[in-house]
C-alpha atoms as an extended CHARMM CRD file, in Angstrom:
* protein
*
       231  EXT
         1         1  UNK       CA            -29.7240000000       93.6330000000     -254.9260000000  PROA      1               0.0000000000
         2         2  UNK       CA            -32.8160000000       91.9880000000     -252.9100000000  PROA      2               0.0000000000
         3         3  UNK       CA            -32.5270000000       94.5870000000     -250.4140000000  PROA      3               0.0000000000
         4         4  UNK       CA            -32.4800000000       97.4150000000     -252.9100000000  PROA      4               0.0000000000
         5         5  UNK       CA            -35.2410000000       95.3430000000     -254.5320000000  PROA      5               0.0000000000
         6         6  UNK       CA            -37.7690000000       95.8080000000     -250.9550000000  PROA      6               0.0000000000
         7         7  UNK       CA            -36.5260000000       99.2580000000     -250.7040000000  PROA      7               0.0000000000
         8         8  UNK       CA            -37.8650000000       99.9130000000     -254.3150000000  PROA      8               0.0000000000
         9         9  UNK       CA            -40.7770000000       98.0090000000     -253.3490000000  PROA      9               0.0000000000
        10        10  UNK       CA            -41.5420000000       99.8420000000     -250.6650000000  PROA      10              0.0000000000
        11        11  UNK       CA            -41.3290000000      103.1320000000     -252.5080000000  PROA      11              0.0000000000
        12        12  UNK       CA            -43.9940000000      102.5520000000     -255.1260000000  PROA      12              0.0000000000
        13        13  UNK       CA            -46.5740000000      101.1400000000     -252.3980000000  PROA      13              0.0000000000
        14        14  UNK       CA            -45.8060000000      104.3260000000     -250.6470000000  PROA      14              0.0000000000
        15        15  UNK       CA            -45.9660000000      106.5240000000     -253.7950000000  PROA      15              0.0000000000
        16        16  UNK       CA            -49.4780000000      105.0930000000     -254.8390000000  PROA      16              0.0000000000
        17        17  UNK       CA            -50.7570000000      105.0820000000     -251.4320000000  PROA      17              0.0000000000
        18        18  UNK       CA            -50.0640000000      109.1400000000     -251.4460000000  PROA      18              0.0000000000
        19        19  UNK       CA            -51.8900000000      109.8920000000     -254.3770000000  PROA      19              0.0000000000
        20        20  UNK       CA            -55.2120000000      108.3970000000     -253.1480000000  PROA      20              0.0000000000
        21        21  UNK       CA            -54.8240000000      110.9950000000     -250.6080000000  PROA      21              0.0000000000
        22        22  UNK       CA            -56.2660000000      114.8970000000     -250.3040000000  PROA      22              0.0000000000
        23        23  UNK       CA            -54.6230000000      117.4080000000     -252.5470000000  PROA      23              0.0000000000
        24        24  UNK       CA            -53.4220000000      119.7910000000     -249.7240000000  PROA      24              0.0000000000
        25        25  UNK       CA            -49.8140000000      118.9010000000     -249.8390000000  PROA      25              0.0000000000
        26        26  UNK       CA            -47.3720000000      117.4150000000     -252.9430000000  PROA      26              0.0000000000
        27        27  UNK       CA            -47.5650000000      113.9050000000     -253.3320000000  PROA      27              0.0000000000
        28        28  UNK       CA            -43.8830000000      113.5600000000     -254.4580000000  PROA      28              0.0000000000
        29        29  UNK       CA            -40.3060000000      114.9460000000     -255.8490000000  PROA      29              0.0000000000
        30        30  UNK       CA            -37.3870000000      114.7290000000     -257.7700000000  PROA      30              0.0000000000
        31        31  UNK       CA            -34.4290000000      115.4530000000     -256.4760000000  PROA      31              0.0000000000
        32        32  UNK       CA            -31.1200000000      115.6690000000     -258.9230000000  PROA      32              0.0000000000
        33        33  UNK       CA            -27.6240000000      117.7200000000     -258.7990000000  PROA      33              0.0000000000
        34        34  UNK       CA            -24.3880000000      117.4340000000     -258.4790000000  PROA      34              0.0000000000
        35        35  UNK       CA            -22.2000000000      115.9550000000     -255.1210000000  PROA      35              0.0000000000
        36        36  UNK       CA            -18.9940000000      115.2940000000     -253.6710000000  PROA      36              0.0000000000
        37        37  UNK       CA            -18.6980000000      112.7100000000     -251.0740000000  PROA      37              0.0000000000
        38        38  UNK       CA            -14.9440000000      112.9050000000     -248.5400000000  PROA      38              0.0000000000
        39        39  UNK       CA            -14.1370000000      109.3060000000     -248.5300000000  PROA      39              0.0000000000
        40        40  UNK       CA            -12.6260000000      107.7510000000     -245.7500000000  PROA      40              0.0000000000
        41        41  UNK       CA            -10.3220000000      105.4750000000     -248.2080000000  PROA      41              0.0000000000
        42        42  UNK       CA             -8.1770000000      102.8370000000     -247.1560000000  PROA      42              0.0000000000
        43        43  UNK       CA             -5.1980000000      104.1610000000     -245.8200000000  PROA      43              0.0000000000
        44        44  UNK       CA             -3.5880000000      103.1760000000     -242.9820000000  PROA      44              0.0000000000
        45        45  UNK       CA             -6.1850000000       99.9430000000     -243.2800000000  PROA      45              0.0000000000
        46        46  UNK       CA             -3.3650000000       97.8330000000     -244.7680000000  PROA      46              0.0000000000
        47        47  UNK       CA              0.0900000000       96.3630000000     -243.2640000000  PROA      47              0.0000000000
        48        48  UNK       CA              1.2630000000       98.0280000000     -246.2620000000  PROA      48              0.0000000000
        49        49  UNK       CA              3.2410000000      101.3680000000     -245.5850000000  PROA      49              0.0000000000
        50        50  UNK       CA              3.3380000000      102.2210000000     -249.6750000000  PROA      50              0.0000000000
        51        51  UNK       CA             -0.4560000000      101.3960000000     -250.1700000000  PROA      51              0.0000000000
        52        52  UNK       CA             -1.0560000000      103.5290000000     -247.2820000000  PROA      52              0.0000000000
        53        53  UNK       CA              0.8600000000      106.6700000000     -248.4610000000  PROA      53              0.0000000000
        54        54  UNK       CA             -0.6570000000      105.9820000000     -252.1430000000  PROA      54              0.0000000000
        55        55  UNK       CA             -4.1790000000      105.9010000000     -250.9830000000  PROA      55              0.0000000000
        56        56  UNK       CA             -4.0070000000      109.0560000000     -249.1310000000  PROA      56              0.0000000000
        57        57  UNK       CA             -6.2440000000      110.0930000000     -246.3290000000  PROA      57              0.0000000000
        58        58  UNK       CA             -9.7090000000      111.6230000000     -246.7730000000  PROA      58              0.0000000000
        59        59  UNK       CA            -10.1830000000      112.3370000000     -250.0830000000  PROA      59              0.0000000000
        60        60  UNK       CA            -12.5760000000      114.0670000000     -251.9480000000  PROA      60              0.0000000000
        61        61  UNK       CA            -14.7380000000      112.3790000000     -254.5770000000  PROA      61              0.0000000000
        62        62  UNK       CA            -17.1170000000      113.9620000000     -256.9840000000  PROA      62              0.0000000000
        63        63  UNK       CA            -20.3470000000      113.1090000000     -259.1700000000  PROA      63              0.0000000000
        64        64  UNK       CA            -24.1540000000      112.8250000000     -258.7590000000  PROA      64              0.0000000000
        65        65  UNK       CA            -27.1440000000      112.5010000000     -256.2870000000  PROA      65              0.0000000000
        66        66  UNK       CA            -30.3730000000      111.5170000000     -257.7250000000  PROA      66              0.0000000000
        67        67  UNK       CA            -33.4660000000      110.7480000000     -255.6410000000  PROA      67              0.0000000000
        68        68  UNK       CA            -37.2330000000      110.4020000000     -255.3960000000  PROA      68              0.0000000000
        69        69  UNK       CA            -39.7260000000      110.4870000000     -252.6410000000  PROA      69              0.0000000000
        70        70  UNK       CA            -43.2110000000      109.6200000000     -252.4360000000  PROA      70              0.0000000000
        71        71  UNK       CA            -44.9910000000      112.0200000000     -249.7900000000  PROA      71              0.0000000000
        72        72  UNK       CA            -47.3870000000      109.6310000000     -247.7940000000  PROA      72              0.0000000000
        73        73  UNK       CA            -48.4900000000      112.4610000000     -244.8750000000  PROA      73              0.0000000000
        74        74  UNK       CA            -48.0120000000      116.1380000000     -245.3160000000  PROA      74              0.0000000000
        75        75  UNK       CA            -44.5680000000      116.6620000000     -243.4460000000  PROA      75              0.0000000000
        76        76  UNK       CA            -43.5030000000      112.6440000000     -244.2110000000  PROA      76              0.0000000000
        77        77  UNK       CA            -42.3150000000      110.9550000000     -247.3330000000  PROA      77              0.0000000000
        78        78  UNK       CA            -40.3500000000      107.2140000000     -248.4540000000  PROA      78              0.0000000000
        79        79  UNK       CA            -37.3000000000      108.1980000000     -250.1600000000  PROA      79              0.0000000000
        80        80  UNK       CA            -34.8060000000      106.2470000000     -252.9660000000  PROA      80              0.0000000000
        81        81  UNK       CA            -31.3890000000      107.9250000000     -253.0930000000  PROA      81              0.0000000000
        82        82  UNK       CA            -28.9320000000      106.7750000000     -255.1850000000  PROA      82              0.0000000000
        83        83  UNK       CA            -25.6560000000      108.7320000000     -255.3620000000  PROA      83              0.0000000000
        84        84  UNK       CA            -22.4740000000      108.2360000000     -257.5000000000  PROA      84              0.0000000000
        85        85  UNK       CA            -18.6620000000      109.4370000000     -256.5730000000  PROA      85              0.0000000000
        86        86  UNK       CA            -15.6340000000      109.6810000000     -258.9810000000  PROA      86              0.0000000000
        87        87  UNK       CA            -11.8600000000      109.9140000000     -258.7230000000  PROA      87              0.0000000000
        88        88  UNK       CA             -8.7710000000      109.5250000000     -260.3460000000  PROA      88              0.0000000000
        89        89  UNK       CA             -5.1490000000      110.0680000000     -259.1240000000  PROA      89              0.0000000000
        90        90  UNK       CA             -1.9200000000      109.7690000000     -260.2690000000  PROA      90              0.0000000000
        91        91  UNK       CA              0.7890000000      108.2290000000     -258.3400000000  PROA      91              0.0000000000
        92        92  UNK       CA              4.8360000000      107.6560000000     -259.1720000000  PROA      92              0.0000000000
        93        93  UNK       CA              7.4870000000      106.0860000000     -256.6200000000  PROA      93              0.0000000000
        94        94  UNK       CA             11.1150000000      105.7720000000     -257.0400000000  PROA      94              0.0000000000
        95        95  UNK       CA             10.1910000000      101.9260000000     -258.5780000000  PROA      95              0.0000000000
        96        96  UNK       CA              7.1500000000      103.5510000000     -260.7010000000  PROA      96              0.0000000000
        97        97  UNK       CA              4.4650000000      105.3010000000     -261.3820000000  PROA      97              0.0000000000
        98        98  UNK       CA              0.4490000000      104.4790000000     -261.9550000000  PROA      98              0.0000000000
        99        99  UNK       CA             -3.0880000000      105.7990000000     -261.0740000000  PROA      99              0.0000000000
       100       100  UNK       CA             -5.3140000000      104.8700000000     -258.2320000000  PROA      100             0.0000000000
       101       101  UNK       CA             -9.1090000000      104.7130000000     -258.9990000000  PROA      101             0.0000000000
       102       102  UNK       CA            -12.0890000000      105.7310000000     -256.7000000000  PROA      102             0.0000000000
       103       103  UNK       CA            -15.4170000000      104.7430000000     -257.0510000000  PROA      103             0.0000000000
       104       104  UNK       CA            -18.4240000000      104.6220000000     -254.4250000000  PROA      104             0.0000000000
       105       105  UNK       CA            -22.0820000000      104.2330000000     -254.9530000000  PROA      105             0.0000000000
       106       106  UNK       CA            -25.1940000000      104.4610000000     -252.6390000000  PROA      106             0.0000000000
       107       107  UNK       CA            -28.2450000000      102.7530000000     -252.7840000000  PROA      107             0.0000000000
       108       108  UNK       CA            -30.2630000000      104.0050000000     -250.2710000000  PROA      108             0.0000000000
       109       109  UNK       CA            -33.6160000000      104.3000000000     -248.8010000000  PROA      109             0.0000000000
       110       110  UNK       CA            -35.9410000000      105.8070000000     -245.7010000000  PROA      110             0.0000000000
       111       111  UNK       CA            -37.8690000000      108.5570000000     -244.5430000000  PROA      111             0.0000000000
       112       112  UNK       CA            -37.9480000000      111.9910000000     -245.3120000000  PROA      112             0.0000000000
       113       113  UNK       CA            -38.9320000000      114.6380000000     -243.2700000000  PROA      113             0.0000000000
       114       114  UNK       CA            -40.1010000000      118.2590000000     -244.8020000000  PROA      114             0.0000000000
       115       115  UNK       CA            -43.3350000000      120.6010000000     -244.9810000000  PROA      115             0.0000000000
       116       116  UNK       CA            -44.7500000000      119.1540000000     -247.8920000000  PROA      116             0.0000000000
       117       117  UNK       CA            -47.8760000000      121.7510000000     -248.0860000000  PROA      117             0.0000000000
       118       118  UNK       CA            -48.7640000000      122.7090000000     -251.4650000000  PROA      118             0.0000000000
       119       119  UNK       CA            -48.8230000000      126.1560000000     -250.1740000000  PROA      119             0.0000000000
       120       120  UNK       CA            -45.4220000000      125.9330000000     -247.9920000000  PROA      120             0.0000000000
       121       121  UNK       CA            -42.8870000000      128.2500000000     -247.1930000000  PROA      121             0.0000000000
       122       122  UNK       CA            -40.2820000000      129.4020000000     -249.2490000000  PROA      122             0.0000000000
       123       123  UNK       CA            -37.5610000000      128.5790000000     -247.3760000000  PROA      123             0.0000000000
       124       124  UNK       CA            -37.8750000000      125.2360000000     -246.5460000000  PROA      124             0.0000000000
       125       125  UNK       CA            -35.7840000000      122.8070000000     -244.2700000000  PROA      125             0.0000000000
       126       126  UNK       CA            -35.5380000000      118.7580000000     -244.6310000000  PROA      126             0.0000000000
       127       127  UNK       CA            -34.0620000000      115.8190000000     -242.7880000000  PROA      127             0.0000000000
       128       128  UNK       CA            -33.6950000000      112.3250000000     -243.9800000000  PROA      128             0.0000000000
       129       129  UNK       CA            -32.4660000000      108.8510000000     -242.5910000000  PROA      129             0.0000000000
       130       130  UNK       CA            -31.3670000000      106.4030000000     -245.4350000000  PROA      130             0.0000000000
       131       131  UNK       CA            -30.6240000000      102.1500000000     -245.4660000000  PROA      131             0.0000000000
       132       132  UNK       CA            -29.2570000000      100.3760000000     -247.8620000000  PROA      132             0.0000000000
       133       133  UNK       CA            -26.2380000000       99.4160000000     -249.6910000000  PROA      133             0.0000000000
       134       134  UNK       CA            -22.6940000000      100.9350000000     -251.2390000000  PROA      134             0.0000000000
       135       135  UNK       CA            -20.5870000000       99.5420000000     -253.2860000000  PROA      135             0.0000000000
       136       136  UNK       CA            -16.7180000000      100.7320000000     -253.1050000000  PROA      136             0.0000000000
       137       137  UNK       CA            -14.3520000000      100.3490000000     -255.6630000000  PROA      137             0.0000000000
       138       138  UNK       CA            -10.6400000000      100.8620000000     -255.4050000000  PROA      138             0.0000000000
       139       139  UNK       CA             -8.2400000000       99.8040000000     -257.9460000000  PROA      139             0.0000000000
       140       140  UNK       CA             -4.4550000000      100.5050000000     -257.7140000000  PROA      140             0.0000000000
       141       141  UNK       CA             -2.8020000000      100.1640000000     -261.5860000000  PROA      141             0.0000000000
       142       142  UNK       CA              0.5980000000       99.9240000000     -262.4860000000  PROA      142             0.0000000000
       143       143  UNK       CA              2.8960000000       98.0930000000     -264.8750000000  PROA      143             0.0000000000
       144       144  UNK       CA              5.2120000000       98.0010000000     -261.8030000000  PROA      144             0.0000000000
       145       145  UNK       CA              3.2000000000       97.5120000000     -259.3730000000  PROA      145             0.0000000000
       146       146  UNK       CA              4.8210000000       94.1790000000     -257.4960000000  PROA      146             0.0000000000
       147       147  UNK       CA              8.2620000000       96.1320000000     -257.6020000000  PROA      147             0.0000000000
       148       148  UNK       CA              6.3490000000       99.1460000000     -255.7510000000  PROA      148             0.0000000000
       149       149  UNK       CA              3.9390000000       97.3500000000     -253.6760000000  PROA      149             0.0000000000
       150       150  UNK       CA              5.2700000000       93.5490000000     -253.2580000000  PROA      150             0.0000000000
       151       151  UNK       CA              1.8690000000       92.0530000000     -254.0730000000  PROA      151             0.0000000000
       152       152  UNK       CA              0.6310000000       90.1430000000     -257.0510000000  PROA      152             0.0000000000
       153       153  UNK       CA             -2.2920000000       92.5570000000     -257.9150000000  PROA      153             0.0000000000
       154       154  UNK       CA             -4.8300000000       95.6840000000     -256.1160000000  PROA      154             0.0000000000
       155       155  UNK       CA             -8.5620000000       95.7570000000     -256.9370000000  PROA      155             0.0000000000
       156       156  UNK       CA            -10.7720000000       96.1160000000     -254.2600000000  PROA      156             0.0000000000
       157       157  UNK       CA            -14.9130000000       95.5710000000     -254.8280000000  PROA      157             0.0000000000
       158       158  UNK       CA            -17.0760000000       95.2510000000     -252.0700000000  PROA      158             0.0000000000
       159       159  UNK       CA            -20.6070000000       95.7430000000     -251.0330000000  PROA      159             0.0000000000
       160       160  UNK       CA            -21.1960000000       96.6930000000     -247.3070000000  PROA      160             0.0000000000
       161       161  UNK       CA            -24.1730000000       97.9600000000     -245.5690000000  PROA      161             0.0000000000
       162       162  UNK       CA            -24.3630000000      101.7290000000     -245.3910000000  PROA      162             0.0000000000
       163       163  UNK       CA            -26.3950000000      104.8680000000     -243.9780000000  PROA      163             0.0000000000
       164       164  UNK       CA            -27.0050000000      108.3330000000     -244.3190000000  PROA      164             0.0000000000
       165       165  UNK       CA            -28.1820000000      110.8060000000     -242.0570000000  PROA      165             0.0000000000
       166       166  UNK       CA            -28.6320000000      114.3500000000     -242.5190000000  PROA      166             0.0000000000
       167       167  UNK       CA            -30.6680000000      116.8450000000     -244.2770000000  PROA      167             0.0000000000
       168       168  UNK       CA            -30.5340000000      120.5600000000     -245.9420000000  PROA      168             0.0000000000
       169       169  UNK       CA            -32.5050000000      123.3660000000     -247.0930000000  PROA      169             0.0000000000
       170       170  UNK       CA            -34.5790000000      123.6260000000     -250.1120000000  PROA      170             0.0000000000
       171       171  UNK       CA            -35.7470000000      127.2970000000     -251.3980000000  PROA      171             0.0000000000
       172       172  UNK       CA            -38.9810000000      127.4640000000     -253.2360000000  PROA      172             0.0000000000
       173       173  UNK       CA            -38.5380000000      129.2740000000     -256.5600000000  PROA      173             0.0000000000
       174       174  UNK       CA            -42.6080000000      128.4020000000     -257.8940000000  PROA      174             0.0000000000
       175       175  UNK       CA            -45.1440000000      125.7410000000     -257.1630000000  PROA      175             0.0000000000
       176       176  UNK       CA            -42.9560000000      122.9180000000     -259.4680000000  PROA      176             0.0000000000
       177       177  UNK       CA            -39.4390000000      124.0010000000     -259.2960000000  PROA      177             0.0000000000
       178       178  UNK       CA            -37.0230000000      124.5210000000     -255.5770000000  PROA      178             0.0000000000
       179       179  UNK       CA            -33.7830000000      125.0700000000     -255.6970000000  PROA      179             0.0000000000
       180       180  UNK       CA            -32.0110000000      123.0180000000     -252.7140000000  PROA      180             0.0000000000
       181       181  UNK       CA            -29.1400000000      125.0530000000     -251.8870000000  PROA      181             0.0000000000
       182       182  UNK       CA            -27.6440000000      122.4590000000     -249.2330000000  PROA      182             0.0000000000
       183       183  UNK       CA            -27.3260000000      118.8340000000     -248.7850000000  PROA      183             0.0000000000
       184       184  UNK       CA            -25.1890000000      117.4520000000     -245.9120000000  PROA      184             0.0000000000
       185       185  UNK       CA            -24.7840000000      113.6370000000     -244.5450000000  PROA      185             0.0000000000
       186       186  UNK       CA            -22.9710000000      111.8390000000     -242.7570000000  PROA      186             0.0000000000
       187       187  UNK       CA            -22.7210000000      108.2080000000     -244.7600000000  PROA      187             0.0000000000
       188       188  UNK       CA            -21.4470000000      105.4310000000     -242.9710000000  PROA      188             0.0000000000
       189       189  UNK       CA            -20.8750000000      102.7990000000     -244.5270000000  PROA      189             0.0000000000
       190       190  UNK       CA            -19.3740000000       99.1530000000     -242.7910000000  PROA      190             0.0000000000
       191       191  UNK       CA            -17.1510000000       97.5460000000     -244.7120000000  PROA      191             0.0000000000
       192       192  UNK       CA            -16.1520000000       94.0640000000     -244.3260000000  PROA      192             0.0000000000
       193       193  UNK       CA            -12.2440000000       92.2510000000     -244.7490000000  PROA      193             0.0000000000
       194       194  UNK       CA            -11.0080000000       92.2460000000     -248.1940000000  PROA      194             0.0000000000
       195       195  UNK       CA             -8.2920000000       90.1290000000     -250.2240000000  PROA      195             0.0000000000
       196       196  UNK       CA             -6.4030000000       90.7470000000     -253.1040000000  PROA      196             0.0000000000
       197       197  UNK       CA             -3.5230000000       89.9570000000     -254.7390000000  PROA      197             0.0000000000
       198       198  UNK       CA             -0.7800000000       87.6210000000     -253.5060000000  PROA      198             0.0000000000
       199       199  UNK       CA              1.7210000000       88.7920000000     -251.1980000000  PROA      199             0.0000000000
       200       200  UNK       CA              5.3070000000       89.0150000000     -252.5030000000  PROA      200             0.0000000000
       201       201  UNK       CA              7.5220000000       90.8350000000     -250.0830000000  PROA      201             0.0000000000
       202       202  UNK       CA              7.2330000000       89.6280000000     -246.6120000000  PROA      202             0.0000000000
       203       203  UNK       CA              6.2300000000       91.8420000000     -244.4340000000  PROA      203             0.0000000000
       204       204  UNK       CA              5.8690000000       91.8020000000     -240.1680000000  PROA      204             0.0000000000
       205       205  UNK       CA              2.1360000000       90.8780000000     -240.5060000000  PROA      205             0.0000000000
       206       206  UNK       CA              2.1500000000       87.9630000000     -243.6850000000  PROA      206             0.0000000000
       207       207  UNK       CA              4.1150000000       86.0610000000     -245.1590000000  PROA      207             0.0000000000
       208       208  UNK       CA              5.1790000000       85.3660000000     -249.0030000000  PROA      208             0.0000000000
       209       209  UNK       CA              2.3350000000       83.4380000000     -251.0900000000  PROA      209             0.0000000000
       210       210  UNK       CA             -0.4330000000       84.2940000000     -248.6760000000  PROA      210             0.0000000000
       211       211  UNK       CA             -4.1810000000       86.3390000000     -249.6990000000  PROA      211             0.0000000000
       212       212  UNK       CA             -3.1710000000       90.0680000000     -248.9260000000  PROA      212             0.0000000000
       213       213  UNK       CA             -6.1530000000       91.0000000000     -246.8700000000  PROA      213             0.0000000000
       214       214  UNK       CA             -7.3560000000       94.5670000000     -245.7170000000  PROA      214             0.0000000000
       215       215  UNK       CA             -9.4460000000       94.2540000000     -242.5140000000  PROA      215             0.0000000000
       216       216  UNK       CA            -12.6200000000       95.4320000000     -242.2310000000  PROA      216             0.0000000000
       217       217  UNK       CA            -13.9240000000       98.5120000000     -240.7940000000  PROA      217             0.0000000000
       218       218  UNK       CA            -16.4340000000      101.3210000000     -240.0090000000  PROA      218             0.0000000000
       219       219  UNK       CA            -15.8000000000      104.1970000000     -242.5950000000  PROA      219             0.0000000000
       220       220  UNK       CA            -17.3430000000      107.7960000000     -242.0820000000  PROA      220             0.0000000000
       221       221  UNK       CA            -17.7440000000      109.9910000000     -245.2020000000  PROA      221             0.0000000000
       222       222  UNK       CA            -19.5500000000      113.4010000000     -245.3400000000  PROA      222             0.0000000000
       223       223  UNK       CA            -21.5340000000      113.6530000000     -248.5740000000  PROA      223             0.0000000000
       224       224  UNK       CA            -22.5890000000      117.0600000000     -249.8520000000  PROA      224             0.0000000000
       225       225  UNK       CA            -24.8220000000      118.4040000000     -253.0510000000  PROA      225             0.0000000000
       226       226  UNK       CA            -26.5650000000      121.2210000000     -254.2130000000  PROA      226             0.0000000000
       227       227  UNK       CA            -29.4100000000      120.9740000000     -257.0940000000  PROA      227             0.0000000000
       228       228  UNK       CA            -32.6760000000      121.1860000000     -258.4040000000  PROA      228             0.0000000000
       229       229  UNK       CA            -36.2840000000      119.6630000000     -256.7880000000  PROA      229             0.0000000000
       230       230  UNK       CA            -38.9430000000      118.6190000000     -259.0890000000  PROA      230             0.0000000000
       231       231  UNK       CA            -42.8460000000      118.4200000000     -258.1250000000  PROA      231             0.0000000000
């Protein structure tokens, strides 16, 4: 949260500076729209084959993306970006059934490059480099969870360093509104080690009574979005 407060404070400083500049470029913009995240799940990261099968591989989470940019130059702006992506899946195994709930949130800030001219072109490509944190929650719920997976529970809640590099194209509608035809980002999350539940059935890697660990690693996600830009 301290890192997020620094990002927000920096953005407010840039916005206040921008309003003191000349009027040949737009001082701020707000974006809101639909977003999907091709999420690199925890599958394959655990020593439990049943969990790996249930979690699957890449998952398409759906949600929203909001961003505010304070432009301090004709071509540069300070950007704060928030996105929320959700997914719920049902699963069935020989020993029982249940649900998998996945939630990913990004809190990012950085620099956007774009032609912010008041009389700018109709098609406006942009790019950004964003840094911050991401929260990832993956919950497996089932009355038969110990029988299915051999662990007492599975609830992962991790806050990690995150980055997003990408951009897209905005199409000018009028002086106040643009359509964001596409935004595509490479969303990197450096996930740390996770402990969830107690091992109830021994594996070649873990013995009964020990905490069930998921080793950390870098995950590479792809974020896609469309929406409306207001100046």
